[in-house]
Backbone bond lengths (Angstrom), bond angles and torsions (degrees), N, CA, C in turn:
res aa  C-N    CA-C-N  psi(-1)  N-CA   C-N-CA  omega(-1)  CA-C   N-CA-C  phi
1 M - - - 1.434 - - 1.537 108.68 -
2 H 1.305 115.31 138.66 1.467 121.55 -177.70 1.529 109.29 -94.67
3 T 1.346 116.66 129.26 1.463 120.40 178.45 1.526 109.45 -99.76
4 I 1.295 114.80 148.37 1.467 120.80 179.56 1.523 107.69 -98.31
5 S 1.328 116.04 134.15 1.460 120.88 -175.29 1.530 111.21 -72.45
6 P 1.322 115.81 155.21 1.478 119.30 177.58 1.525 112.73 -63.08
7 S 1.335 117.97 -29.09 1.467 119.02 179.30 1.531 111.11 -66.37
8 Y 1.329 116.99 -30.60 1.462 120.23 176.37 1.525 109.58 -62.06
9 W 1.341 116.33 -46.66 1.452 120.00 -178.25 1.532 111.52 -67.02
10 A 1.334 116.30 -36.17 1.461 119.48 177.64 1.523 110.83 -65.84
11 T 1.330 116.57 -43.73 1.462 120.85 178.66 1.521 110.44 -63.20
12 R 1.328 116.09 -42.38 1.462 119.87 179.86 1.526 110.88 -64.07
13 A 1.333 117.68 -39.66 1.463 121.04 178.82 1.526 110.79 -64.44
14 I 1.328 117.26 -40.11 1.470 120.87 179.18 1.526 110.41 -65.11
15 V 1.320 116.95 -44.42 1.472 120.93 -179.83 1.524 110.18 -62.96
16 E 1.322 117.67 -43.11 1.463 120.33 179.30 1.528 111.32 -66.73
17 Y 1.336 117.09 -37.15 1.463 120.36 177.90 1.522 110.72 -63.62
18 Q 1.333 116.72 -44.76 1.467 119.47 179.72 1.522 111.29 -67.23
19 A 1.317 117.49 -32.38 1.464 120.13 178.43 1.521 110.56 -68.70
20 Q 1.325 117.31 -30.20 1.457 120.61 179.96 1.524 112.68 -82.52
21 N 1.315 117.54 -15.84 1.462 122.26 -179.18 1.524 110.36 -117.55
22 P 1.316 117.42 83.20 1.460 118.21 179.41 1.519 110.62 -64.91
23 G 1.314 115.39 144.88 1.449 121.07 -179.79 1.511 113.50 87.92
24 S 1.325 117.30 9.47 1.461 119.29 -179.06 1.524 112.12 -80.52
25 D 1.327 117.09 -10.20 1.466 120.18 179.89 1.531 109.23 -127.51
26 L 1.339 115.99 59.64 1.467 120.50 -177.89 1.520 110.72 -87.69
27 R 1.301 114.88 144.68 1.467 122.07 172.84 1.530 106.44 -126.70
28 P 1.346 116.72 102.10 1.469 119.02 -174.25 1.531 112.08 -66.52
29 T 1.298 115.46 132.69 1.458 122.03 174.50 1.520 107.89 -134.44
30 A 1.299 115.32 145.23 1.464 120.15 179.92 1.524 109.57 -77.01
31 P 1.331 116.64 148.36 1.467 119.29 174.27 1.527 109.96 -61.99
32 P 1.315 117.37 156.73 1.465 119.80 -178.54 1.531 111.91 -56.52
33 G 1.319 115.67 130.75 1.458 121.62 177.52 1.519 114.86 89.09
34 V 1.319 117.97 -18.06 1.456 120.67 -177.30 1.526 111.10 -83.67
35 G 1.311 117.54 -35.22 1.463 121.68 -177.72 1.519 112.49 -57.09
36 Q 1.312 117.19 -43.22 1.466 121.13 179.81 1.523 111.17 -66.83
37 K 1.338 117.17 -37.94 1.468 120.23 179.19 1.523 110.95 -67.76
38 V 1.326 117.11 -40.77 1.466 120.38 177.73 1.524 109.94 -64.80
39 D 1.320 116.47 -42.29 1.461 120.69 178.66 1.527 110.93 -61.68
40 T 1.325 117.30 -43.01 1.464 121.48 177.79 1.530 110.95 -63.25
41 F 1.336 116.91 -43.06 1.463 120.93 178.55 1.522 110.84 -61.69
42 L 1.328 117.28 -45.57 1.466 120.15 -179.96 1.523 111.38 -64.89
43 N 1.330 117.73 -36.54 1.464 120.21 176.79 1.525 111.02 -64.36
44 W 1.327 117.01 -43.15 1.467 120.53 178.46 1.521 110.23 -64.04
45 A 1.340 116.84 -44.91 1.468 120.48 -179.23 1.528 110.37 -62.09
46 F 1.324 117.22 -41.45 1.457 120.47 179.28 1.528 110.56 -66.73
47 Y 1.315 117.63 -37.99 1.468 121.89 177.52 1.526 110.65 -62.21
48 I 1.332 116.19 -44.61 1.464 120.57 179.86 1.530 110.19 -64.79
49 C 1.326 116.68 -41.28 1.476 120.00 178.32 1.525 111.56 -64.74
50 M 1.315 117.73 -38.54 1.467 120.44 177.94 1.523 110.43 -65.96
51 A 1.336 116.63 -39.85 1.466 119.87 177.27 1.524 110.37 -64.03
52 A 1.340 117.59 -40.35 1.460 121.20 178.12 1.534 110.62 -65.05
53 A 1.326 117.21 -38.13 1.470 120.25 177.42 1.526 110.81 -64.59
54 L 1.327 116.44 -40.51 1.461 120.37 178.43 1.532 110.68 -63.84
55 V 1.331 116.78 -42.89 1.468 120.45 177.22 1.528 109.76 -63.72
56 G 1.325 117.13 -39.99 1.463 120.73 177.95 1.519 112.52 -61.29
57 V 1.330 116.45 -41.13 1.464 119.83 177.78 1.526 110.43 -65.41
58 M 1.337 117.12 -41.16 1.468 119.41 179.39 1.524 111.32 -65.69
59 V 1.325 118.14 -40.34 1.468 121.50 177.71 1.524 109.93 -64.83
60 M 1.341 116.43 -40.55 1.456 120.25 178.67 1.533 110.51 -62.34
61 L 1.320 117.49 -43.57 1.460 120.62 179.60 1.529 111.39 -64.87
62 A 1.329 116.52 -39.10 1.469 119.21 176.63 1.530 110.02 -64.60
63 G 1.343 116.65 -37.20 1.464 119.93 177.54 1.514 112.05 -65.53
64 I 1.339 116.60 -36.18 1.464 119.99 177.55 1.526 110.28 -63.60
65 V 1.326 116.40 -43.84 1.466 119.87 179.62 1.522 110.31 -62.69
66 M 1.324 117.06 -44.18 1.463 120.00 -178.43 1.526 111.38 -69.69
67 S 1.325 118.23 -35.51 1.465 119.56 -178.50 1.524 111.78 -72.42
68 R 1.304 116.74 -32.17 1.472 118.75 176.46 1.522 110.26 -64.45
69 R 1.318 114.73 -33.49 1.462 118.83 178.53 1.530 110.57 -72.67
70 D 1.370 116.53 -38.26 1.466 120.78 -176.65 1.526 113.36 -91.29
71 G 1.338 118.36 -21.38 1.458 121.77 179.91 1.520 114.58 89.06
72 H 1.331 119.20 20.85 1.466 123.30 178.12 1.526 108.63 -105.70
73 S 1.326 117.08 100.39 1.470 118.50 -176.54 1.523 113.39 -103.16
74 D 1.339 118.56 -19.78 1.466 120.36 -176.56 1.526 112.13 -65.76
75 E 1.307 116.46 -45.66 1.464 120.24 -179.10 1.525 111.08 -65.82
76 V 1.308 117.39 -37.81 1.462 121.17 -179.61 1.520 110.27 -67.27
77 T 1.322 116.82 -37.07 1.465 119.91 178.69 1.518 110.34 -64.26
78 S 1.311 118.58 -43.17 1.469 120.59 178.76 1.527 110.78 -67.15
79 N 1.326 117.61 -37.53 1.467 119.87 176.71 1.520 111.13 -65.45
80 A 1.322 117.09 -41.17 1.465 120.39 178.65 1.521 110.36 -63.29
81 F 1.325 116.60 -40.03 1.465 120.07 177.82 1.518 110.78 -63.70
82 R 1.336 117.45 -44.44 1.464 121.12 178.90 1.517 111.92 -61.07
83 V 1.324 117.20 -45.74 1.467 120.83 -179.76 1.523 110.14 -65.80
84 G 1.332 117.05 -40.17 1.466 119.96 178.84 1.511 112.56 -64.33
85 V 1.328 117.38 -44.08 1.468 120.83 178.57 1.528 110.19 -65.97
86 G 1.311 117.28 -41.02 1.470 119.99 178.86 1.517 112.24 -63.62
87 T 1.310 116.95 -41.20 1.460 120.38 179.22 1.523 110.92 -68.09
88 A 1.324 117.24 -40.04 1.467 120.49 177.30 1.528 110.87 -65.03
89 A 1.328 116.89 -40.60 1.468 119.99 177.47 1.524 110.71 -64.10
90 L 1.306 116.82 -40.03 1.459 120.94 178.16 1.528 111.13 -62.11
91 A 1.314 116.62 -41.92 1.464 119.81 178.04 1.523 111.05 -65.19
92 G 1.322 116.98 -40.11 1.465 120.50 178.58 1.515 112.44 -65.90
93 V 1.330 116.62 -43.06 1.463 120.35 178.86 1.527 110.56 -66.22
94 G 1.332 117.02 -37.31 1.472 119.92 176.97 1.514 111.46 -61.40
95 G 1.321 116.75 -42.90 1.462 120.31 177.03 1.511 112.00 -65.94
96 L 1.338 117.00 -39.29 1.461 120.84 178.44 1.519 111.09 -64.24
97 F 1.326 118.11 -46.28 1.468 120.93 177.85 1.515 111.39 -61.26
98 S 1.301 116.92 -41.35 1.461 120.77 178.38 1.515 110.48 -60.80
99 W 1.336 116.61 -42.39 1.460 120.10 -179.87 1.529 110.45 -68.80
100 L 1.348 117.43 -41.57 1.462 119.97 -179.46 1.533 112.12 -66.80
101 M 1.306 117.87 -31.76 1.457 120.93 -179.08 1.518 112.47 -82.93
102 G 1.321 117.75 5.10 1.455 119.89 173.74 1.511 114.37 103.68
103 G 1.316 118.64 7.20 1.439 120.35 -179.33 1.521 113.14 -82.79
104 G 1.342 118.06 -8.59 1.457 121.11 -176.66 1.510 114.18 -95.50
105 N 1.316 118.32 22.28 1.472 120.31 -178.13 1.490 111.11 -70.12
């Protein structure tokens, strides 16, 4: 008598489970023509955010110069921390978007 291995039954259970749950193996793709528009929008948004980060750094540096003259260092330190965290977050999100859009292959 021939016995059936447990891996056969496990494989069969997985196949039957996936057959009962449609959509369990989805691979999202953009409709034709939309992918390029989304990519262009994300590039523009990232460009604007980078420009805002650059302006933030310049404002922070101007604040440092003015605070050294006036003697107020606490506010400048908190502003520098905010600008630094924002710039680091922007860099992280840029890398994440790049990876999600297929650049991390």
